[in-house]
N, C-alpha and C positions, 0 to 999 in steps of 0.2 A: 453127593458132591457136583461139581462144575463140570460139563461135558468137555471145558477146555484144559480142565487139569490144573486152574492157579491155584496157587498157594492162599490159605486165608489169613487174612491180616486183621486181628482183632483190634475193634473200634468200639467206643462208646455210642450206645444208639440209644433215643428216646422214642419210644411207644406211647401210642394214644389207648387210653381205656375207654369205652363206652361212657359217652357224656364229657369228653374231650379233656379229662384227667391225664396228668402224664407220669410213666413210672422210669424210674432212671436205673438202668440194669447195673451200671458201674458207676457209683457215687466219687470213687477215688481216682478215676482216671481224668485227664485235664484234656479237654477238647479246644484245638486251635481254630483260630478263623481261619477259613481258607480264603484265599484272596479269588476274586472273579476276573478273570482276564480272557480276552477276547484277540484273535489276531489283529493286530493294526491295519485300519482299511487305508489304504491308499488312495486317495483321490486321483492322482494321475492312471493308476493302473484300471481304475473303475470306470473311469470317462475315456479308456481308450477302447475304439471301434472295434470290434471282432470282426474278423475276416467274413465270416458267414453272412452279417446284418449288412441289410442297404443303409444309406444315408437317412432314408427319410425314418424308417423303424427305428435307427440307432438316436435320431434326436427325441423320439418319445420316451426312449427308455432313458437317456440322461435327463429327461427333466424329472423324473421318477428316481434316479440315484442323486440328484442334486438334494431333492427334499428330503430324502434319506441322511445323508451325508451331515447336512447344518445342525440339526437337532440331536442327533444319536450319537454321534462321534466325539469321545473326549478323548484326546492324546494326551498322556503322560510321559516323562522322560524314560521310564520304564517301559515304554511301547505297551502299556497296558490300559484297559477301562474297568475301574473299579464300581463297584454296585455300591450304591451309596444306603442303601435297605440295610435291616437286619438281617445277616446270613446266620452260617452254619453254628456260630458259638452260641447262640440264641434259642436256635430251634435245630436240631441236627439231622431230624428227620427230612428235610431238606434242603439238599445239597446242589451246586452248580458248579460245572469244570467246561471251562472253555480250551478247546484246543489249541495251542498257540500257533501250532504249524497249520490250521486250517486252511486251506488254501484253493479256490477252484478258478476254472478259466471257462471261458466263451459263455455258452448257453446255462451252466450251472451257476455260474457268478451272476448273471441277469437275474435268475429265478431267486437267489440266494438275498441279493439287493432290493428287488424289487418288493418279497415278503418282509422284508426288514421295514422297508418304507410303509407299506400296507398296514402293518402293526402299529406303526404311529400314527396314521390316519385313523385308523378304526377308533382311537381313543377318542378322538374330536367328536366324534358323531355319536348320536345315539340309535341303537339298534333297530329298535321299531320304527324310527325313522328311515329305514333303508327300502329302496323301492324293490329288493328282492328279501326282504323280512320274510313274506310267507313259503317262499322257496326255500330258506334258510332253515325254516320250522320243518319243512318236509322231508330235507335231508337229514336234520337231526332225530326226526321220528324213526327215519330209515334206519340210522345207526341204532338208536335204543331197541328196535327188533332185533336188528341181526345180534347184538351183544345180548339181549336177553334171551334168545333164542339158542345161540352157538357159542356164546360165550362160556367156558368153565366157572361157575360159581366158587366163592371162599377161596380161590387162589393167587396165583401171583401174574401180572401182566406188563408186557415188554410193548410199549407203543412208540414205533418207527415213524416219524413225520407227526409228532405230537401236535406240534402247531402251539397256539395259545393255552392247551390244554382243556379245551371244549369238551371233552369226553370224559374228562374226570368223574363227573356226577354218573354219568352212564355206569362205568366200572364199578363205583361205588353202590349202585343198584345190587348188582349180584353177589356182593359181599367180598370183592378183591381186599385181600388181604396187604399187597406190596405193588407198587406201581413204578414202573422205569419210564420216563419219557424220552425221547430223544429228537432233534431238530436240527437242521442244516441253519434255521434264522437264530441267532442270539438273540433279536430282540423278542421274538417268539416265546422263546424259552424264559426270558424275562417275565415275559406276561403269563406263562403257565405258573411260574413261582408264586406271584401274587394272587394270582385266581387258587392256587392250593392253599396259601397261607390264609387266606381269608374265608376260605369254604368251610371249616371245622370238618374235614373229612376224617373219617375214621380208618384209615390206612398210610401205611408210610410211602414215601415218595422220592424219588432220585430224578433229577432233570440234568439233562447235558447236552451241551452242543457238539454236531458230529455229523459226519456224511455215512450213513450206514449203507449206501450204495455201493461204497469205495473203500472203506475202514473196517475192519473186524471191529466186533463189539468188545472183546478183552482191551483193545487198544483204545478207544471212545471213552471206555469207562474204567480205567487202570488205576485213577485217582480215588476209585471208591472200595471200600472192603467187599469181600464176596457175600456177606451178611446182608449188605446193603441193596445188592443189586441180585438178591435171590439166588447168588450161585450160578448165576448166567443159564438157570434152568427154567421155565417159565410155564405156566398152564396156559395162557394167552399169548399172541402175537397180532397186535393190529396194526393195519396201515388203511388210513382214512384218507381218500381224494389226494393221494402223493405217491403211490406207487407209479403210476405210469412214466415219471421223471427217471425211472432207473432204466426202460427202453429207448434208451440213446444207444445202446450196445450192449452184444452178447455179453460181455464182461461186466458191465453193470448188474444186470440181471442176474448172473451168477453167483456173484458177489453178495446182492441182497438176498437172493434165497440160501446161500450157504450162512448167513447172519439168522435167518428166519430158523431153518431147519435145527442147526445147531443149538439154538436156544430153548427149543419147544422139547417138553415132555414126550414121552410117547403118550398118545391119548389128547397131548394138548391141541389148541384150535389156533389156525392162522385165519383171520377176518379181516376183510376189507371192503374199499369200495373204490372202483376205477372207471373210466371211461368206458363206454360200451362199444368194440370194435364192429359188432354187428349193425349197431344203429350209424356209425361212420361208415361202413362200406355201404349201406342203404340208404344213406344221403349223397356220398358220392356217384353213385350210378344213377342218382335221379339228374345230377347238375349236366348243364348243356354245355358243349363244347365250348373252351374258353373259359367257363366259369371256374374259380376256385372256391367260394365262400357259400356258405349258407350263414342262418341264424333269423332273428328277430330283434325288437328294442331291446330285449336283456342279455341275449348271449350271442356270439357268433363264432364260427370255426373258419379259418382260412389255413389253405396249403400254398406253401411258396409255389411250388408246383406240383402236378399229380404225375410226372413221371415214375413214380414210385408204385402207381396201382394200375393194376390190369382191369379196365373196366370191363371188357368183353366176360373175364372170368371172373370179376366181382371180387377180387383177391390183392392184397399187396405180395410186390413181387419178391420183398424180403421181410422178415419180421422185426429187425431193429433199424432205429434211427429214422423211423416215418414220423416226419417232425410237421406240427400244424401250431398254427397262434390260436390260444384260446383267450376269447375275452369274454366275461361275464360282469355286468355293470354293478358298480360300487362295490366290486370283490378282487377281479382279475381283470387287467390291463393289458390284453394281447401278449401274455406270456408263453415263450413257446413250449409245448408238451409233445409225448409220444403216444403212438398208437399202441396199443396192449392187444396183439393177437391173442383172444383167450385160448385156443387150442394149443398155441405154442406154449404160453404161459402154465397151460393144464399139462403139458407133457415135461415143462421143464422142473414143474412142481413135483410129480411122478420120482423124476430121478433123483428127485431130495427127501424123498419117504413121505412126502405130503399128498394124500389123497382128497381128491374132490367129493365136499358133502353137500354144497349147496349152491347155486348158482341162478340169481333170479334179477331181471331188470326192476327198475323201483317201482314202477306203476303196477307191475304183477306181484310185486313183493308187497305192497301196500295195500291191495284190495285182497289179496289172501291172508295175510298174518293181520291186520290191524283190528279186526275184533278180538282177536284173542290177547293182544296186548295192550290195548286202549286203555284199559283202568288202572295200567301201570304206568302212564305217560302224565308227565308233569301236567297242572291245570292249565296255566301259561300256554304250555305247547298246544293243547287240545285246542285252546280257543283260538289262536292264531291260525288253525287250520281249518277253520267253520267257513265254509264258502256262503254266500248270501243267500243261496237255495236251503240252506239248513244242511247240507253234506259236508263231508270233510275230506280235505286234500288240497290238489291246485287246479288250474284250469286255464284254458288260453295258452298265452307266451310262456307262462311258466311251467305247462305242462311238457312244452316241447322241450324247454332246459332241462327238467328233471330226466327225459327221456334218455339224455344222453350216458345217464350211468346206469351200472348194476353192481349188485352184492355178493360177495362171495364168501365161502367157507370151506378149509382145507383141514384134515385132520393127521397129524403127526401119527405115521404105524410104525 
């Protein structure tokens, strides 16, 4: 039964057999097409400058938001946005529910609207033409290894911050039977649904828009039956390249970890990738007086000020709210992120019944594990990681950009 004790609501579910055929469990029950609704995007509200942002930075953000608004927002009299493709009435193992009351402020709004715009922009360019194509391949390789090494096979998976569904095939590789994806960006969720529908995956999937850092999962997923969302009890919870946004406040981290721990079965795994606080502290200690930024032509990290960091002790004065702007060419444009002091994160996980099983920076992980998992990686991914000298991995500026991250795995006890 669900940890939350919610009542079970029966609903027809279509399951896929091996080979892609379908079996209807209840031929008699009629399935109604669920409308896809999103909180109405108010142009005036989005373009209002947050008090914490400089005029110069706001002008940059405004250009991104204006790009997002024009192609992606379609207002109707009922203040909803309808999805114009086939939905639940044709394929009920894919459903999407947008929270009507999803509202964010300040930095959260900038992050949400930026990733909506990035999703639109990514449709216009070919992945292989990206200047960070190899770096993305390296990050994907790390996630393949992490999921194969610590993901519980043949079970159910909850992904918080699922983005455009880029990890669906990775979870399919270990025999996942049921998948639930949640993301703050409604446009990313739309792309995730398209990816799932076109991928012929052999597991059921549910996608929803919601803020898992502030809203409890039963509220986000209340429009679905308990069967569809695995009774809110999962074998795996995944958070890839997104958890650092929760560290804006202790309240957000507590809410996020409550969602993780309550959703995991005993013995289930919490896996993810985050910026390395050790790497960030090492870089900050090397900065000269007055410097607030480091990086290269591919990436950069800029702190608005360094009053939050004790350079002599090499630590942040407080564990939460240590904001910096992160830039990654062709991917992230100076979006505000937060430092994740790993020891503080580990101790908070322990308070929620999560024990650390693995922590490695990307390069140590790649060098140690790639030999064991190399044969499992997709051929195109392997080819994209081959260097001119015949070795595999990344080098030069790409290497430093990848050094920014680490992978982790916790077990629910």
